[in-house]
Each structure stands twice: as C-alpha cells, then as structure tokens.
C-alpha positions as CSV (number, residue, x, y, z in Angstrom):
1,M,-149.6,36.5,-259.8
2,G,-146.0,36.3,-260.2
3,S,-146.5,35.2,-263.7
4,L,-148.9,38.0,-264.3
5,F,-146.4,40.4,-263.1
6,S,-143.7,38.9,-265.0
7,W,-145.8,38.9,-268.1
8,L,-146.6,42.6,-267.7
9,Y,-143.1,43.6,-266.9
10,L,-141.8,41.8,-269.9
11,H,-144.2,43.4,-272.2
12,K,-143.5,46.7,-270.7
13,Q,-139.7,46.1,-271.5
14,I,-140.5,45.0,-274.8
15,K,-142.5,48.1,-275.5
16,E,-139.9,50.4,-274.1
17,T,-137.2,48.6,-276.0
18,V,-139.2,49.0,-279.1
19,E,-139.9,52.8,-278.4
20,I,-136.2,53.3,-277.7
21,A,-135.3,51.5,-280.7
22,L,-137.8,53.5,-282.8
23,I,-136.8,56.9,-281.2
24,S,-132.9,55.9,-281.8
25,G,-133.6,54.8,-285.4
26,V,-135.5,57.8,-286.3
27,G,-133.3,60.1,-284.2
28,A,-130.3,58.8,-285.9
29,N,-131.8,59.1,-289.3
30,V,-132.8,62.7,-288.5
31,I,-129.5,63.5,-287.4
32,W,-127.8,61.8,-290.5
33,F,-130.2,63.7,-292.8
34,L,-129.6,67.1,-291.1
35,G,-125.9,66.4,-291.3
36,V,-125.9,65.5,-294.9
37,L,-128.1,68.6,-295.6
38,I,-125.8,70.9,-293.7
39,Y,-122.7,69.3,-295.3
40,N,-124.3,69.7,-298.9
41,T,-125.5,73.1,-298.2
42,V,-122.2,74.4,-297.1
43,R,-120.2,72.5,-299.8
44,V,-122.4,73.0,-303.0
45,P,-121.7,76.6,-303.6
46,W,-117.9,75.9,-303.8
47,L,-118.6,72.8,-305.8
48,L,-120.7,74.7,-308.2
49,D,-118.0,77.3,-308.7
50,A,-115.2,74.7,-309.2
51,D,-117.5,72.9,-311.7
52,A,-118.3,76.1,-313.4
53,G,-114.8,77.1,-313.6
54,E,-113.8,73.7,-315.1
55,Q,-116.6,74.0,-317.6
56,I,-115.7,77.6,-318.6
57,N,-112.0,76.5,-318.8
58,G,-113.0,73.4,-321.0
59,L,-115.2,75.7,-323.3
60,E,-112.5,78.4,-323.5
61,E,-110.0,75.6,-324.7
62,R,-112.4,74.2,-327.1
63,A,-113.0,77.7,-328.6
64,R,-109.1,78.2,-328.9
65,L,-108.8,74.9,-330.7
66,A,-111.6,75.8,-333.0
67,E,-109.9,79.2,-333.8
68,T,-106.7,77.6,-334.4
69,S,-108.3,75.1,-336.7
70,V,-110.1,77.8,-338.7
71,R,-107.0,79.7,-339.0
72,S,-105.0,76.8,-340.2
73,Y,-107.8,76.0,-342.7
74,Q,-107.8,79.5,-343.9
75,D,-103.9,79.6,-344.2
76,N,-104.1,76.2,-346.1
77,A,-106.8,77.5,-348.4
78,N,-104.7,80.8,-349.0
79,Q,-101.7,78.7,-349.7
80,T,-103.7,76.4,-352.0
81,E,-105.0,79.4,-353.8
82,A,-101.4,80.7,-354.1
83,I,-100.2,77.5,-355.4
84,R,-103.1,77.3,-357.9
85,T,-102.3,80.8,-359.1
86,E,-98.6,80.0,-359.5
87,N,-99.3,76.7,-361.4
88,K,-101.7,78.6,-363.6
89,R,-99.0,81.2,-364.4
90,L,-96.4,78.3,-365.1
91,Q,-98.9,76.5,-367.5
92,E,-99.5,79.7,-369.4
93,L,-95.7,80.3,-369.4
94,F,-94.7,77.1,-370.7
95,G,-97.8,76.9,-372.9
96,T,-96.7,80.0,-374.6
97,L,-93.2,78.6,-374.9
98,A,-94.6,75.5,-376.6
99,E,-96.7,77.4,-379.0
100,N,-93.6,79.5,-379.8
101,G,-91.8,76.2,-380.6
102,R,-94.7,75.2,-382.7
103,D,-94.4,78.5,-384.7
104,V,-90.6,77.9,-385.1
105,W,-91.6,74.4,-386.5
106,R,-94.1,76.1,-388.9
107,D,-91.4,78.6,-390.0
108,L,-89.1,75.8,-390.7
109,A,-91.4,74.4,-393.3
110,S,-91.2,77.5,-395.3
111,C,-87.3,77.5,-395.5
112,S,-85.7,76.4,-398.7
113,M,-82.6,78.6,-399.1
114,D,-79.6,79.1,-396.9
115,T,-80.5,82.6,-395.9
116,Q,-84.0,81.3,-394.8
117,F,-82.3,78.6,-392.8
118,A,-79.9,81.3,-391.2
119,M,-82.8,83.4,-390.2
120,W,-84.5,80.2,-388.9
121,D,-81.6,79.4,-386.8
122,I,-81.6,82.7,-385.0
123,Q,-85.3,82.3,-384.3
124,F,-84.6,78.7,-383.1
125,K,-81.7,79.8,-380.8
126,Q,-84.0,82.6,-379.3
127,W,-86.5,80.0,-378.6
128,L,-84.0,77.8,-377.0
129,E,-82.6,80.6,-374.9
130,A,-86.1,81.6,-373.7
131,V,-86.9,78.1,-372.6
132,R,-83.4,77.6,-371.0
133,K,-83.9,80.9,-369.0
134,E,-87.4,80.0,-367.7
135,I,-86.2,76.5,-366.7
136,I,-83.3,78.1,-364.6
137,N,-85.6,80.6,-363.1
138,L,-87.6,77.7,-361.7
139,G,-84.4,76.3,-360.2
140,F,-83.9,73.4,-362.4
141,R,-80.3,74.2,-363.9
142,A,-79.5,70.5,-364.7
143,D,-82.8,70.3,-366.5
144,A,-82.0,73.5,-368.5
145,V,-78.5,71.7,-369.5
146,E,-80.4,68.7,-370.4
147,F,-83.0,70.6,-372.6
148,M,-80.0,72.4,-374.3
149,S,-78.3,69.2,-375.2
150,S,-81.5,67.3,-376.0
151,G,-81.0,68.2,-379.7
152,D,-78.0,66.3,-379.9
153,N,-80.0,63.1,-379.7
154,A,-81.7,63.8,-383.1
155,E,-81.2,61.1,-385.7
156,L,-78.9,62.2,-388.6
157,V,-80.5,62.5,-392.1
158,T,-78.4,60.9,-394.8
159,G,-78.3,62.0,-398.4
160,P,-77.5,65.0,-400.4
161,M,-77.5,68.2,-398.5
162,D,-80.2,70.0,-400.1
163,G,-83.0,72.2,-398.6
164,R,-85.1,69.1,-397.9
165,V,-82.5,67.1,-396.0
166,I,-81.5,70.2,-393.9
167,R,-85.1,70.9,-393.2
168,E,-85.6,67.4,-392.1
169,Y,-82.6,67.4,-389.8
170,K,-83.4,70.6,-388.3
171,G,-86.9,69.5,-387.9
172,R,-85.6,66.5,-385.9
173,V,-83.4,68.4,-383.7
174,L,-86.5,70.9,-382.9
175,R,-88.7,67.8,-382.2
176,E,-86.2,66.5,-379.7
177,H,-86.1,69.9,-377.8
178,Q,-89.9,70.0,-377.8
179,N,-90.3,66.5,-376.6
180,N,-87.8,67.4,-373.8
181,L,-89.7,70.5,-372.9
182,T,-93.1,68.5,-372.8
183,E,-91.1,65.8,-370.5
184,F,-89.9,68.6,-368.3
185,V,-93.4,70.0,-367.9
186,R,-94.8,66.6,-367.2
187,R,-92.1,65.6,-364.6
188,R,-91.4,68.9,-362.7
189,L,-94.6,70.8,-363.1
190,S,-97.2,68.0,-362.9
191,L,-100.2,70.3,-361.7
C-alpha cells in the first residue's frame, strides 16, 4: 500500500508540476505578448510620425537637388547658347575681314600704274586698320601688334622696279598679313 500511495502521490506531483509549468509558460507568453502589443501600440504612432518626417525631409531634399540641377543645366544651356551666338558673330566678322582681304588681293591684280598702287595702298591700310581694331576689341593687343608687323616677313622681290615687281612684293606682304589673320583665328578663336 505504501508503494501504491507513493506511486499515486508521485503522479499527482508530476501532474501538478506539468500543469504549473504549462500555466506558467502560457501565462508568461501571454504576458509577454500583451506587453509587446501594448508597447508597440503605444510606440508605433510616434515611430510612424518620425519615419514619415524623415521620408518627407528626404524627398524635399531630393526635390531641392533636382531643382538645382535643372537650374544649373538651364544656365549651362543659356551660356552655351550665348557662347555659340558669340562664336558665330566672330566667325562672321573675321570671315568678312578675310573676304575684304581677298578683295584687296583681287584689286592688286589690276594695279599697274603708280596712282593705282597709291589707291591700293590706301585700301590696304584701311583693311589692316579694320583687322587691327577688331583684334584689339577682342582683347588681344599683342596679337594686333604681331598682325601689323607680319608684313615685314614678306620675302623681297629682286629685279627692276616696274609694276609687275611692285605688285608681286605688295602681294607677298598682303599674303603674310592674311596668313597671320588665318593663324590668329585658328589659334584664338578655335570654335
């Protein structure tokens, strides 16, 4: 009987221990679940506000960066267009000056007498002065001096000083100036 009593008592203790363990485990889990639920319920609205604020601030910053980028792109496009317009104006200006130099060259071919050469010299000096002024207006004073003295590099023509020799020499001087103008445009105004 003692062993039966002991066996029953042991099973009762085991059963009660298991019940207490189950109640404690389930109770602890329920308490933990309720605690987490309450904590997150109370905490979530503030978290959402903070997250939303961060997202809004991030989006506003990205919008500001995009606006700045668009503005700088438009400014660059405007500057590029202004540069393009100025380059076109300079090309037309120096193209006209080069054409005038070609006309001076053409007029030289028809010179044969001293009076014709004197008239041609006036036309040539006017062309030189016009080119010099435009080079100075662009801010290249040293290049203007170089242009004006470039005719000194012309090779001398030997022989009797008749109209043909004078025309040849003046043509060489003009060609030196034209070459210098072409070099100036290529070097300084490479568009």
